[in-house]
mmCIF file of the N, C-alpha and C atoms, coordinates in Angstrom:
data_MODEL
# 
_entry.id   MODEL 
# 
loop_
_atom_site.group_PDB 
_atom_site.id 
_atom_site.type_symbol 
_atom_site.label_atom_id 
_atom_site.label_alt_id 
_atom_site.label_comp_id 
_atom_site.label_asym_id 
_atom_site.label_entity_id 
_atom_site.label_seq_id 
_atom_site.pdbx_PDB_ins_code 
_atom_site.Cartn_x 
_atom_site.Cartn_y 
_atom_site.Cartn_z 
_atom_site.occupancy 
_atom_site.B_iso_or_equiv 
_atom_site.pdbx_formal_charge 
_atom_site.auth_seq_id 
_atom_site.auth_comp_id 
_atom_site.auth_asym_id 
_atom_site.auth_atom_id 
_atom_site.pdbx_PDB_model_num 
ATOM 1   N N  . MET A 1 1  ? -81.347  -18.350 73.579 1.00 0.00 ? 1  MET A N  1 
ATOM 2   C CA . MET A 1 1  ? -82.736  -18.589 73.221 1.00 0.00 ? 1  MET A CA 1 
ATOM 3   C C  . MET A 1 1  ? -83.123  -17.796 71.970 1.00 0.00 ? 1  MET A C  1 
ATOM 4   N N  . ILE A 1 2  ? -82.662  -16.575 71.885 1.00 0.00 ? 2  ILE A N  1 
ATOM 5   C CA . ILE A 1 2  ? -82.982  -15.739 70.723 1.00 0.00 ? 2  ILE A CA 1 
ATOM 6   C C  . ILE A 1 2  ? -82.410  -16.350 69.446 1.00 0.00 ? 2  ILE A C  1 
ATOM 7   N N  . VAL A 1 3  ? -81.188  -16.856 69.527 1.00 0.00 ? 3  VAL A N  1 
ATOM 8   C CA . VAL A 1 3  ? -80.547  -17.469 68.365 1.00 0.00 ? 3  VAL A CA 1 
ATOM 9   C C  . VAL A 1 3  ? -81.309  -18.708 67.926 1.00 0.00 ? 3  VAL A C  1 
ATOM 10  N N  . VAL A 1 4  ? -81.769  -19.494 68.863 1.00 0.00 ? 4  VAL A N  1 
ATOM 11  C CA . VAL A 1 4  ? -82.516  -20.707 68.537 1.00 0.00 ? 4  VAL A CA 1 
ATOM 12  C C  . VAL A 1 4  ? -83.819  -20.357 67.816 1.00 0.00 ? 4  VAL A C  1 
ATOM 13  N N  . ILE A 1 5  ? -84.523  -19.349 68.307 1.00 0.00 ? 5  ILE A N  1 
ATOM 14  C CA . ILE A 1 5  ? -85.771  -18.933 67.667 1.00 0.00 ? 5  ILE A CA 1 
ATOM 15  C C  . ILE A 1 5  ? -85.502  -18.407 66.260 1.00 0.00 ? 5  ILE A C  1 
ATOM 16  N N  . ALA A 1 6  ? -84.479  -17.571 66.120 1.00 0.00 ? 6  ALA A N  1 
ATOM 17  C CA . ALA A 1 6  ? -84.137  -17.028 64.799 1.00 0.00 ? 6  ALA A CA 1 
ATOM 18  C C  . ALA A 1 6  ? -83.757  -18.144 63.831 1.00 0.00 ? 6  ALA A C  1 
ATOM 19  N N  . ASP A 1 7  ? -82.969  -19.083 64.308 1.00 0.00 ? 7  ASP A N  1 
ATOM 20  C CA . ASP A 1 7  ? -82.560  -20.192 63.442 1.00 0.00 ? 7  ASP A CA 1 
ATOM 21  C C  . ASP A 1 7  ? -83.740  -21.093 63.076 1.00 0.00 ? 7  ASP A C  1 
ATOM 22  N N  . CYS A 1 8  ? -84.658  -21.302 64.009 1.00 0.00 ? 8  CYS A N  1 
ATOM 23  C CA . CYS A 1 8  ? -85.849  -22.118 63.709 1.00 0.00 ? 8  CYS A CA 1 
ATOM 24  C C  . CYS A 1 8  ? -86.721  -21.456 62.656 1.00 0.00 ? 8  CYS A C  1 
ATOM 25  N N  . THR A 1 9  ? -86.865  -20.137 62.727 1.00 0.00 ? 9  THR A N  1 
ATOM 26  C CA . THR A 1 9  ? -87.642  -19.449 61.699 1.00 0.00 ? 9  THR A CA 1 
ATOM 27  C C  . THR A 1 9  ? -86.972  -19.591 60.336 1.00 0.00 ? 9  THR A C  1 
ATOM 28  N N  . ALA A 1 10 ? -85.659  -19.499 60.313 1.00 0.00 ? 10 ALA A N  1 
ATOM 29  C CA . ALA A 1 10 ? -84.930  -19.653 59.046 1.00 0.00 ? 10 ALA A CA 1 
ATOM 30  C C  . ALA A 1 10 ? -85.066  -21.074 58.504 1.00 0.00 ? 10 ALA A C  1 
ATOM 31  N N  . VAL A 1 11 ? -85.063  -22.059 59.383 1.00 0.00 ? 11 VAL A N  1 
ATOM 32  C CA . VAL A 1 11 ? -85.224  -23.451 58.953 1.00 0.00 ? 11 VAL A CA 1 
ATOM 33  C C  . VAL A 1 11 ? -86.613  -23.664 58.349 1.00 0.00 ? 11 VAL A C  1 
ATOM 34  N N  . ILE A 1 12 ? -87.636  -23.116 58.985 1.00 0.00 ? 12 ILE A N  1 
ATOM 35  C CA . ILE A 1 12 ? -88.997  -23.257 58.452 1.00 0.00 ? 12 ILE A CA 1 
ATOM 36  C C  . ILE A 1 12 ? -89.098  -22.614 57.073 1.00 0.00 ? 12 ILE A C  1 
ATOM 37  N N  . LEU A 1 13 ? -88.563  -21.414 56.931 1.00 0.00 ? 13 LEU A N  1 
ATOM 38  C CA . LEU A 1 13 ? -88.598  -20.733 55.638 1.00 0.00 ? 13 LEU A CA 1 
ATOM 39  C C  . LEU A 1 13 ? -87.766  -21.481 54.600 1.00 0.00 ? 13 LEU A C  1 
ATOM 40  N N  . GLY A 1 14 ? -86.624  -21.988 55.018 1.00 0.00 ? 14 GLY A N  1 
ATOM 41  C CA . GLY A 1 14 ? -85.788  -22.770 54.112 1.00 0.00 ? 14 GLY A CA 1 
ATOM 42  C C  . GLY A 1 14 ? -86.455  -24.063 53.681 1.00 0.00 ? 14 GLY A C  1 
ATOM 43  N N  . LEU A 1 15 ? -87.152  -24.697 54.598 1.00 0.00 ? 15 LEU A N  1 
ATOM 44  C CA . LEU A 1 15 ? -87.885  -25.916 54.256 1.00 0.00 ? 15 LEU A CA 1 
ATOM 45  C C  . LEU A 1 15 ? -88.957  -25.628 53.213 1.00 0.00 ? 15 LEU A C  1 
ATOM 46  N N  . TRP A 1 16 ? -89.664  -24.512 53.374 1.00 0.00 ? 16 TRP A N  1 
ATOM 47  C CA . TRP A 1 16 ? -90.691  -24.192 52.393 1.00 0.00 ? 16 TRP A CA 1 
ATOM 48  C C  . TRP A 1 16 ? -90.066  -23.941 51.026 1.00 0.00 ? 16 TRP A C  1 
ATOM 49  N N  . ILE A 1 17 ? -88.943  -23.230 50.990 1.00 0.00 ? 17 ILE A N  1 
ATOM 50  C CA . ILE A 1 17 ? -88.263  -23.002 49.712 1.00 0.00 ? 17 ILE A CA 1 
ATOM 51  C C  . ILE A 1 17 ? -87.911  -24.341 49.071 1.00 0.00 ? 17 ILE A C  1 
ATOM 52  N N  . LEU A 1 18 ? -87.362  -25.240 49.861 1.00 0.00 ? 18 LEU A N  1 
ATOM 53  C CA . LEU A 1 18 ? -86.995  -26.561 49.362 1.00 0.00 ? 18 LEU A CA 1 
ATOM 54  C C  . LEU A 1 18 ? -88.221  -27.331 48.865 1.00 0.00 ? 18 LEU A C  1 
ATOM 55  N N  . PHE A 1 19 ? -89.291  -27.332 49.663 1.00 0.00 ? 19 PHE A N  1 
ATOM 56  C CA . PHE A 1 19 ? -90.518  -28.021 49.255 1.00 0.00 ? 19 PHE A CA 1 
ATOM 57  C C  . PHE A 1 19 ? -91.074  -27.440 47.959 1.00 0.00 ? 19 PHE A C  1 
ATOM 58  N N  . ALA A 1 20 ? -91.083  -26.108 47.862 1.00 0.00 ? 20 ALA A N  1 
ATOM 59  C CA . ALA A 1 20 ? -91.628  -25.460 46.660 1.00 0.00 ? 20 ALA A CA 1 
ATOM 60  C C  . ALA A 1 20 ? -90.780  -25.770 45.436 1.00 0.00 ? 20 ALA A C  1 
ATOM 61  N N  . LEU A 1 21 ? -89.461  -25.736 45.586 1.00 0.00 ? 21 LEU A N  1 
ATOM 62  C CA . LEU A 1 21 ? -88.584  -25.998 44.447 1.00 0.00 ? 21 LEU A CA 1 
ATOM 63  C C  . LEU A 1 21 ? -88.653  -27.447 43.979 1.00 0.00 ? 21 LEU A C  1 
ATOM 64  N N  . LEU A 1 22 ? -88.875  -28.354 44.916 1.00 0.00 ? 22 LEU A N  1 
ATOM 65  C CA . LEU A 1 22 ? -88.941  -29.779 44.574 1.00 0.00 ? 22 LEU A CA 1 
ATOM 66  C C  . LEU A 1 22 ? -90.354  -30.232 44.219 1.00 0.00 ? 22 LEU A C  1 
ATOM 67  N N  . GLY A 1 23 ? -91.321  -29.333 44.300 1.00 0.00 ? 23 GLY A N  1 
ATOM 68  C CA . GLY A 1 23 ? -92.695  -29.677 43.935 1.00 0.00 ? 23 GLY A CA 1 
ATOM 69  C C  . GLY A 1 23 ? -93.363  -30.614 44.911 1.00 0.00 ? 23 GLY A C  1 
ATOM 70  N N  . ALA A 1 24 ? -93.178  -30.371 46.210 1.00 0.00 ? 24 ALA A N  1 
ATOM 71  C CA . ALA A 1 24 ? -93.766  -31.233 47.235 1.00 0.00 ? 24 ALA A CA 1 
ATOM 72  C C  . ALA A 1 24 ? -95.294  -31.183 47.178 1.00 0.00 ? 24 ALA A C  1 
ATOM 73  N N  . ASN A 1 25 ? -95.916  -32.270 47.587 1.00 0.00 ? 25 ASN A N  1 
ATOM 74  C CA . ASN A 1 25 ? -97.363  -32.404 47.602 1.00 0.00 ? 25 ASN A CA 1 
ATOM 75  C C  . ASN A 1 25 ? -97.954  -31.504 48.690 1.00 0.00 ? 25 ASN A C  1 
ATOM 76  N N  . ARG A 1 26 ? -98.660  -30.460 48.289 1.00 0.00 ? 26 ARG A N  1 
ATOM 77  C CA . ARG A 1 26 ? -99.214  -29.502 49.252 1.00 0.00 ? 26 ARG A CA 1 
ATOM 78  C C  . ARG A 1 26 ? -100.370 -30.079 50.065 1.00 0.00 ? 26 ARG A C  1 
ATOM 79  N N  . ALA A 1 27 ? -100.881 -31.215 49.670 1.00 0.00 ? 27 ALA A N  1 
ATOM 80  C CA . ALA A 1 27 ? -101.937 -31.872 50.440 1.00 0.00 ? 27 ALA A CA 1 
ATOM 81  C C  . ALA A 1 27 ? -101.359 -32.620 51.639 1.00 0.00 ? 27 ALA A C  1 
ATOM 82  N N  . ASN A 1 28 ? -100.053 -32.847 51.655 1.00 0.00 ? 28 ASN A N  1 
ATOM 83  C CA . ASN A 1 28 ? -99.394  -33.504 52.772 1.00 0.00 ? 28 ASN A CA 1 
ATOM 84  C C  . ASN A 1 28 ? -99.445  -32.594 53.992 1.00 0.00 ? 28 ASN A C  1 
ATOM 85  N N  . ASP A 1 29 ? -99.682  -33.182 55.163 1.00 0.00 ? 29 ASP A N  1 
ATOM 86  C CA . ASP A 1 29 ? -99.827  -32.396 56.393 1.00 0.00 ? 29 ASP A CA 1 
ATOM 87  C C  . ASP A 1 29 ? -98.562  -31.619 56.747 1.00 0.00 ? 29 ASP A C  1 
ATOM 88  N N  . LEU A 1 30 ? -97.402  -32.252 56.617 1.00 0.00 ? 30 LEU A N  1 
ATOM 89  C CA . LEU A 1 30 ? -96.142  -31.574 56.942 1.00 0.00 ? 30 LEU A CA 1 
ATOM 90  C C  . LEU A 1 30 ? -95.896  -30.402 55.996 1.00 0.00 ? 30 LEU A C  1 
ATOM 91  N N  . VAL A 1 31 ? -96.066  -30.633 54.715 1.00 0.00 ? 31 VAL A N  1 
ATOM 92  C CA . VAL A 1 31 ? -95.858  -29.584 53.713 1.00 0.00 ? 31 VAL A CA 1 
ATOM 93  C C  . VAL A 1 31 ? -96.840  -28.446 53.945 1.00 0.00 ? 31 VAL A C  1 
ATOM 94  N N  . SER A 1 32 ? -98.082  -28.773 54.231 1.00 0.00 ? 32 SER A N  1 
ATOM 95  C CA . SER A 1 32 ? -99.104  -27.762 54.491 1.00 0.00 ? 32 SER A CA 1 
ATOM 96  C C  . SER A 1 32 ? -98.775  -26.934 55.729 1.00 0.00 ? 32 SER A C  1 
ATOM 97  N N  . ALA A 1 33 ? -98.318  -27.598 56.797 1.00 0.00 ? 33 ALA A N  1 
ATOM 98  C CA . ALA A 1 33 ? -97.967  -26.886 58.032 1.00 0.00 ? 33 ALA A CA 1 
ATOM 99  C C  . ALA A 1 33 ? -96.766  -25.962 57.814 1.00 0.00 ? 33 ALA A C  1 
ATOM 100 N N  . VAL A 1 34 ? -95.762  -26.454 57.104 1.00 0.00 ? 34 VAL A N  1 
ATOM 101 C CA . VAL A 1 34 ? -94.590  -25.624 56.816 1.00 0.00 ? 34 VAL A CA 1 
ATOM 102 C C  . VAL A 1 34 ? -94.988  -24.443 55.938 1.00 0.00 ? 34 VAL A C  1 
ATOM 103 N N  . HIS A 1 35 ? -95.846  -24.679 54.967 1.00 0.00 ? 35 HIS A N  1 
ATOM 104 C CA . HIS A 1 35 ? -96.308  -23.600 54.090 1.00 0.00 ? 35 HIS A CA 1 
ATOM 105 C C  . HIS A 1 35 ? -97.057  -22.531 54.878 1.00 0.00 ? 35 HIS A C  1 
ATOM 106 N N  . ASP A 1 36 ? -97.972  -22.945 55.738 1.00 0.00 ? 36 ASP A N  1 
ATOM 107 C CA . ASP A 1 36 ? -98.742  -21.992 56.541 1.00 0.00 ? 36 ASP A CA 1 
ATOM 108 C C  . ASP A 1 36 ? -97.826  -21.182 57.461 1.00 0.00 ? 36 ASP A C  1 
ATOM 109 N N  . ALA A 1 37 ? -96.890  -21.864 58.112 1.00 0.00 ? 37 ALA A N  1 
ATOM 110 C CA . ALA A 1 37 ? -95.958  -21.166 59.002 1.00 0.00 ? 37 ALA A CA 1 
ATOM 111 C C  . ALA A 1 37 ? -95.074  -20.198 58.225 1.00 0.00 ? 37 ALA A C  1 
ATOM 112 N N  . SER A 1 38 ? -94.611  -20.620 57.075 1.00 0.00 ? 38 SER A N  1 
ATOM 113 C CA . SER A 1 38 ? -93.730  -19.745 56.292 1.00 0.00 ? 38 SER A CA 1 
ATOM 114 C C  . SER A 1 38 ? -94.489  -18.543 55.744 1.00 0.00 ? 38 SER A C  1 
ATOM 115 N N  . LEU A 1 39 ? -95.754  -18.723 55.379 1.00 0.00 ? 39 LEU A N  1 
ATOM 116 C CA . LEU A 1 39 ? -96.558  -17.581 54.940 1.00 0.00 ? 39 LEU A CA 1 
ATOM 117 C C  . LEU A 1 39 ? -96.715  -16.564 56.060 1.00 0.00 ? 39 LEU A C  1 
ATOM 118 N N  . TRP A 1 40 ? -96.908  -17.043 57.266 1.00 0.00 ? 40 TRP A N  1 
ATOM 119 C CA . TRP A 1 40 ? -97.044  -16.145 58.405 1.00 0.00 ? 40 TRP A CA 1 
ATOM 120 C C  . TRP A 1 40 ? -95.719  -15.441 58.708 1.00 0.00 ? 40 TRP A C  1 
ATOM 121 N N  . LEU A 1 41 ? -94.611  -16.207 58.705 1.00 0.00 ? 41 LEU A N  1 
ATOM 122 C CA . LEU A 1 41 ? -93.303  -15.630 59.006 1.00 0.00 ? 41 LEU A CA 1 
ATOM 123 C C  . LEU A 1 41 ? -92.845  -14.629 57.950 1.00 0.00 ? 41 LEU A C  1 
ATOM 124 N N  . ALA A 1 42 ? -93.205  -14.872 56.701 1.00 0.00 ? 42 ALA A N  1 
ATOM 125 C CA . ALA A 1 42 ? -92.772  -14.001 55.610 1.00 0.00 ? 42 ALA A CA 1 
ATOM 126 C C  . ALA A 1 42 ? -93.875  -13.049 55.166 1.00 0.00 ? 42 ALA A C  1 
ATOM 127 N N  . GLY A 1 43 ? -94.856  -12.843 56.005 1.00 0.00 ? 43 GLY A N  1 
ATOM 128 C CA . GLY A 1 43 ? -95.976  -11.975 55.646 1.00 0.00 ? 43 GLY A CA 1 
ATOM 129 C C  . GLY A 1 43 ? -95.566  -10.571 55.283 1.00 0.00 ? 43 GLY A C  1 
ATOM 130 N N  . TRP A 1 44 ? -94.576  -10.043 55.963 1.00 0.00 ? 44 TRP A N  1 
ATOM 131 C CA . TRP A 1 44 ? -94.127  -8.675  55.696 1.00 0.00 ? 44 TRP A CA 1 
ATOM 132 C C  . TRP A 1 44 ? -93.422  -8.537  54.354 1.00 0.00 ? 44 TRP A C  1 
ATOM 133 N N  . SER A 1 45 ? -92.951  -9.638  53.797 1.00 0.00 ? 45 SER A N  1 
ATOM 134 C CA . SER A 1 45 ? -92.252  -9.561  52.511 1.00 0.00 ? 45 SER A CA 1 
ATOM 135 C C  . SER A 1 45 ? -93.065  -10.196 51.382 1.00 0.00 ? 45 SER A C  1 
ATOM 136 N N  . HIS A 1 46 ? -94.349  -10.401 51.630 1.00 0.00 ? 46 HIS A N  1 
ATOM 137 C CA . HIS A 1 46 ? -95.207  -11.039 50.630 1.00 0.00 ? 46 HIS A CA 1 
ATOM 138 C C  . HIS A 1 46 ? -95.217  -10.205 49.350 1.00 0.00 ? 46 HIS A C  1 
ATOM 139 N N  . ASP A 1 47 ? -94.874  -10.844 48.253 1.00 0.00 ? 47 ASP A N  1 
ATOM 140 C CA . ASP A 1 47 ? -94.818  -10.212 46.933 1.00 0.00 ? 47 ASP A CA 1 
ATOM 141 C C  . ASP A 1 47 ? -93.905  -8.988  46.881 1.00 0.00 ? 47 ASP A C  1 
ATOM 142 N N  . LEU A 1 48 ? -92.866  -9.001  47.687 1.00 0.00 ? 48 LEU A N  1 
ATOM 143 C CA . LEU A 1 48 ? -91.867  -7.938  47.623 1.00 0.00 ? 48 LEU A CA 1 
ATOM 144 C C  . LEU A 1 48 ? -91.151  -7.988  46.280 1.00 0.00 ? 48 LEU A C  1 
ATOM 145 N N  . PHE A 1 49 ? -90.875  -9.192  45.819 1.00 0.00 ? 49 PHE A N  1 
ATOM 146 C CA . PHE A 1 49 ? -90.274  -9.410  44.509 1.00 0.00 ? 49 PHE A CA 1 
ATOM 147 C C  . PHE A 1 49 ? -91.312  -10.074 43.615 1.00 0.00 ? 49 PHE A C  1 
ATOM 148 N N  . THR A 1 50 ? -91.497  -9.564  42.403 1.00 0.00 ? 50 THR A N  1 
ATOM 149 C CA . THR A 1 50 ? -92.525  -10.105 41.508 1.00 0.00 ? 50 THR A CA 1 
ATOM 150 C C  . THR A 1 50 ? -91.910  -10.517 40.170 1.00 0.00 ? 50 THR A C  1 
ATOM 151 N N  . MET A 1 51 ? -90.888  -11.346 40.238 1.00 0.00 ? 51 MET A N  1 
ATOM 152 C CA . MET A 1 51 ? -90.270  -11.846 39.011 1.00 0.00 ? 51 MET A CA 1 
ATOM 153 C C  . MET A 1 51 ? -91.233  -12.767 38.267 1.00 0.00 ? 51 MET A C  1 
ATOM 154 N N  . ASP A 1 52 ? -91.000  -12.931 36.983 1.00 0.00 ? 52 ASP A N  1 
ATOM 155 C CA . ASP A 1 52 ? -91.813  -13.850 36.199 1.00 0.00 ? 52 ASP A CA 1 
ATOM 156 C C  . ASP A 1 52 ? -91.492  -15.304 36.505 1.00 0.00 ? 52 ASP A C  1 
ATOM 157 N N  . THR A 1 53 ? -90.261  -15.563 36.904 1.00 0.00 ? 53 THR A N  1 
ATOM 158 C CA . THR A 1 53 ? -89.826  -16.919 37.206 1.00 0.00 ? 53 THR A CA 1 
ATOM 159 C C  . THR A 1 53 ? -90.286  -17.304 38.616 1.00 0.00 ? 53 THR A C  1 
ATOM 160 N N  . ALA A 1 54 ? -91.135  -18.319 38.698 1.00 0.00 ? 54 ALA A N  1 
ATOM 161 C CA . ALA A 1 54 ? -91.746  -18.704 39.980 1.00 0.00 ? 54 ALA A CA 1 
ATOM 162 C C  . ALA A 1 54 ? -90.716  -19.145 41.003 1.00 0.00 ? 54 ALA A C  1 
ATOM 163 N N  . TRP A 1 55 ? -89.723  -19.943 40.600 1.00 0.00 ? 55 TRP A N  1 
ATOM 164 C CA . TRP A 1 55 ? -88.753  -20.452 41.572 1.00 0.00 ? 55 TRP A CA 1 
ATOM 165 C C  . TRP A 1 55 ? -87.913  -19.308 42.136 1.00 0.00 ? 55 TRP A C  1 
ATOM 166 N N  . LEU A 1 56 ? -87.553  -18.332 41.324 1.00 0.00 ? 56 LEU A N  1 
ATOM 167 C CA . LEU A 1 56 ? -86.763  -17.201 41.798 1.00 0.00 ? 56 LEU A CA 1 
ATOM 168 C C  . LEU A 1 56 ? -87.585  -16.323 42.732 1.00 0.00 ? 56 LEU A C  1 
ATOM 169 N N  . ARG A 1 57 ? -88.841  -16.130 42.403 1.00 0.00 ? 57 ARG A N  1 
ATOM 170 C CA . ARG A 1 57 ? -89.742  -15.352 43.252 1.00 0.00 ? 57 ARG A CA 1 
ATOM 171 C C  . ARG A 1 57 ? -89.888  -16.012 44.628 1.00 0.00 ? 57 ARG A C  1 
ATOM 172 N N  . THR A 1 58 ? -90.018  -17.334 44.640 1.00 0.00 ? 58 THR A N  1 
ATOM 173 C CA . THR A 1 58 ? -90.134  -18.071 45.901 1.00 0.00 ? 58 THR A CA 1 
ATOM 174 C C  . THR A 1 58 ? -88.862  -17.950 46.726 1.00 0.00 ? 58 THR A C  1 
ATOM 175 N N  . VAL A 1 59 ? -87.726  -18.138 46.089 1.00 0.00 ? 59 VAL A N  1 
ATOM 176 C CA . VAL A 1 59 ? -86.445  -18.050 46.805 1.00 0.00 ? 59 VAL A CA 1 
ATOM 177 C C  . VAL A 1 59 ? -86.256  -16.656 47.399 1.00 0.00 ? 59 VAL A C  1 
ATOM 178 N N  . LEU A 1 60 ? -86.546  -15.625 46.636 1.00 0.00 ? 60 LEU A N  1 
ATOM 179 C CA . LEU A 1 60 ? -86.349  -14.265 47.135 1.00 0.00 ? 60 LEU A CA 1 
ATOM 180 C C  . LEU A 1 60 ? -87.366  -13.868 48.199 1.00 0.00 ? 60 LEU A C  1 
ATOM 181 N N  . ASN A 1 61 ? -88.640  -14.174 47.967 1.00 0.00 ? 61 ASN A N  1 
ATOM 182 C CA . ASN A 1 61 ? -89.684  -13.751 48.904 1.00 0.00 ? 61 ASN A CA 1 
ATOM 183 C C  . ASN A 1 61 ? -89.662  -14.511 50.229 1.00 0.00 ? 61 ASN A C  1 
ATOM 184 N N  . PHE A 1 62 ? -89.101  -15.705 50.243 1.00 0.00 ? 62 PHE A N  1 
ATOM 185 C CA . PHE A 1 62 ? -89.001  -16.455 51.496 1.00 0.00 ? 62 PHE A CA 1 
ATOM 186 C C  . PHE A 1 62 ? -87.567  -16.508 52.012 1.00 0.00 ? 62 PHE A C  1 
ATOM 187 N N  . GLY A 1 63 ? -86.599  -16.345 51.135 1.00 0.00 ? 63 GLY A N  1 
ATOM 188 C CA . GLY A 1 63 ? -85.200  -16.355 51.550 1.00 0.00 ? 63 GLY A CA 1 
ATOM 189 C C  . GLY A 1 63 ? -84.789  -15.077 52.252 1.00 0.00 ? 63 GLY A C  1 
ATOM 190 N N  . LEU A 1 64 ? -85.289  -13.940 51.772 1.00 0.00 ? 64 LEU A N  1 
ATOM 191 C CA . LEU A 1 64 ? -84.960  -12.663 52.410 1.00 0.00 ? 64 LEU A CA 1 
ATOM 192 C C  . LEU A 1 64 ? -85.398  -12.637 53.875 1.00 0.00 ? 64 LEU A C  1 
ATOM 193 N N  . PRO A 1 65 ? -86.634  -13.009 54.204 1.00 0.00 ? 65 PRO A N  1 
ATOM 194 C CA . PRO A 1 65 ? -87.004  -13.023 55.622 1.00 0.00 ? 65 PRO A CA 1 
ATOM 195 C C  . PRO A 1 65 ? -86.145  -13.982 56.446 1.00 0.00 ? 65 PRO A C  1 
ATOM 196 N N  . ALA A 1 66 ? -85.768  -15.119 55.874 1.00 0.00 ? 66 ALA A N  1 
ATOM 197 C CA . ALA A 1 66 ? -84.913  -16.058 56.603 1.00 0.00 ? 66 ALA A CA 1 
ATOM 198 C C  . ALA A 1 66 ? -83.588  -15.401 56.955 1.00 0.00 ? 66 ALA A C  1 
ATOM 199 N N  . VAL A 1 67 ? -82.988  -14.725 55.994 1.00 0.00 ? 67 VAL A N  1 
ATOM 200 C CA . VAL A 1 67 ? -81.710  -14.042 56.241 1.00 0.00 ? 67 VAL A CA 1 
ATOM 201 C C  . VAL A 1 67 ? -81.894  -12.920 57.257 1.00 0.00 ? 67 VAL A C  1 
ATOM 202 N N  . VAL A 1 68 ? -82.967  -12.154 57.131 1.00 0.00 ? 68 VAL A N  1 
ATOM 203 C CA . VAL A 1 68 ? -83.219  -11.045 58.060 1.00 0.00 ? 68 VAL A CA 1 
ATOM 204 C C  . VAL A 1 68 ? -83.405  -11.563 59.479 1.00 0.00 ? 68 VAL A C  1 
ATOM 205 N N  . TYR A 1 69 ? -84.188  -12.632 59.648 1.00 0.00 ? 69 TYR A N  1 
ATOM 206 C CA . TYR A 1 69 ? -84.406  -13.185 60.988 1.00 0.00 ? 69 TYR A CA 1 
ATOM 207 C C  . TYR A 1 69 ? -83.104  -13.683 61.605 1.00 0.00 ? 69 TYR A C  1 
ATOM 208 N N  . VAL A 1 70 ? -82.273  -14.337 60.825 1.00 0.00 ? 70 VAL A N  1 
ATOM 209 C CA . VAL A 1 70 ? -80.999  -14.834 61.343 1.00 0.00 ? 70 VAL A CA 1 
ATOM 210 C C  . VAL A 1 70 ? -80.089  -13.670 61.728 1.00 0.00 ? 70 VAL A C  1 
ATOM 211 N N  . LEU A 1 71 ? -79.979  -12.689 60.859 1.00 0.00 ? 71 LEU A N  1 
ATOM 212 C CA . LEU A 1 71 ? -79.109  -11.543 61.160 1.00 0.00 ? 71 LEU A CA 1 
ATOM 213 C C  . LEU A 1 71 ? -79.572  -10.781 62.394 1.00 0.00 ? 71 LEU A C  1 
ATOM 214 N N  . ILE A 1 72 ? -80.862  -10.490 62.471 1.00 0.00 ? 72 ILE A N  1 
ATOM 215 C CA . ILE A 1 72 ? -81.387  -9.758  63.628 1.00 0.00 ? 72 ILE A CA 1 
ATOM 216 C C  . ILE A 1 72 ? -81.268  -10.593 64.898 1.00 0.00 ? 72 ILE A C  1 
ATOM 217 N N  . GLY A 1 73 ? -81.600  -11.862 64.821 1.00 0.00 ? 73 GLY A N  1 
ATOM 218 C CA . GLY A 1 73 ? -81.521  -12.732 65.997 1.00 0.00 ? 73 GLY A CA 1 
ATOM 219 C C  . GLY A 1 73 ? -80.113  -12.857 66.535 1.00 0.00 ? 73 GLY A C  1 
ATOM 220 N N  . HIS A 1 74 ? -79.149  -13.058 65.659 1.00 0.00 ? 74 HIS A N  1 
ATOM 221 C CA . HIS A 1 74 ? -77.770  -13.191 66.103 1.00 0.00 ? 74 HIS A CA 1 
ATOM 222 C C  . HIS A 1 74 ? -77.221  -11.851 66.597 1.00 0.00 ? 74 HIS A C  1 
ATOM 223 N N  . PHE A 1 75 ? -77.615  -10.744 65.968 1.00 0.00 ? 75 PHE A N  1 
ATOM 224 C CA . PHE A 1 75 ? -77.199  -9.423  66.413 1.00 0.00 ? 75 PHE A CA 1 
ATOM 225 C C  . PHE A 1 75 ? -77.737  -9.134  67.811 1.00 0.00 ? 75 PHE A C  1 
ATOM 226 N N  . LEU A 1 76 ? -79.021  -9.392  68.022 1.00 0.00 ? 76 LEU A N  1 
ATOM 227 C CA . LEU A 1 76 ? -79.616  -9.151  69.351 1.00 0.00 ? 76 LEU A CA 1 
ATOM 228 C C  . LEU A 1 76 ? -78.972  -10.034 70.414 1.00 0.00 ? 76 LEU A C  1 
ATOM 229 N N  . ALA A 1 77 ? -78.727  -11.286 70.084 1.00 0.00 ? 77 ALA A N  1 
ATOM 230 C CA . ALA A 1 77 ? -78.113  -12.193 71.062 1.00 0.00 ? 77 ALA A CA 1 
ATOM 231 C C  . ALA A 1 77 ? -76.713  -11.715 71.430 1.00 0.00 ? 77 ALA A C  1 
ATOM 232 N N  . ALA A 1 78 ? -75.956  -11.244 70.449 1.00 0.00 ? 78 ALA A N  1 
ATOM 233 C CA . ALA A 1 78 ? -74.611  -10.739 70.733 1.00 0.00 ? 78 ALA A CA 1 
ATOM 234 C C  . ALA A 1 78 ? -74.669  -9.483  71.602 1.00 0.00 ? 78 ALA A C  1 
ATOM 235 N N  . ARG A 1 79 ? -75.625  -8.603  71.321 1.00 0.00 ? 79 ARG A N  1 
ATOM 236 C CA . ARG A 1 79 ? -75.762  -7.379  72.126 1.00 0.00 ? 79 ARG A CA 1 
ATOM 237 C C  . ARG A 1 79 ? -76.160  -7.702  73.570 1.00 0.00 ? 79 ARG A C  1 
ATOM 238 N N  . ILE A 1 80 ? -77.043  -8.656  73.732 1.00 0.00 ? 80 ILE A N  1 
ATOM 239 C CA . ILE A 1 80 ? -77.480  -9.034  75.080 1.00 0.00 ? 80 ILE A CA 1 
ATOM 240 C C  . ILE A 1 80 ? -76.327  -9.695  75.846 1.00 0.00 ? 80 ILE A C  1 
ATOM 241 N N  . ARG A 1 81 ? -75.546  -10.521 75.143 1.00 0.00 ? 81 ARG A N  1 
ATOM 242 C CA . ARG A 1 81 ? -74.398  -11.170 75.780 1.00 0.00 ? 81 ARG A CA 1 
ATOM 243 C C  . ARG A 1 81 ? -73.388  -10.155 76.290 1.00 0.00 ? 81 ARG A C  1 
ATOM 244 N N  . ARG A 1 82 ? -73.185  -9.066  75.540 1.00 0.00 ? 82 ARG A N  1 
ATOM 245 C CA . ARG A 1 82 ? -72.215  -8.038  75.922 1.00 0.00 ? 82 ARG A CA 1 
ATOM 246 C C  . ARG A 1 82 ? -72.720  -7.170  77.059 1.00 0.00 ? 82 ARG A C  1 
ATOM 247 N N  . ALA A 1 83 ? -74.027  -7.089  77.231 1.00 0.00 ? 83 ALA A N  1 
ATOM 248 C CA . ALA A 1 83 ? -74.584  -6.201  78.256 1.00 0.00 ? 83 ALA A CA 1 
ATOM 249 C C  . ALA A 1 83 ? -74.471  -6.761  79.648 1.00 0.00 ? 83 ALA A C  1 
# 
């Protein structure tokens, strides 16, 4: 269950990165929902990186939390399995 939650958070963050890089219509309900969820999930890393290049800033500020959630989720699941 922990792995599924961690992977779902990474998918949401990855979807937002993809939408932002491809210039998705933010007025669309799906894009808006993914954006809102990703802002909440990546709140702790908001503006952690402030590069001038918008696409790089988006990838880093939303990609880092995705990687962290996956690593922590899989680590916790492995520890629980061993216990």
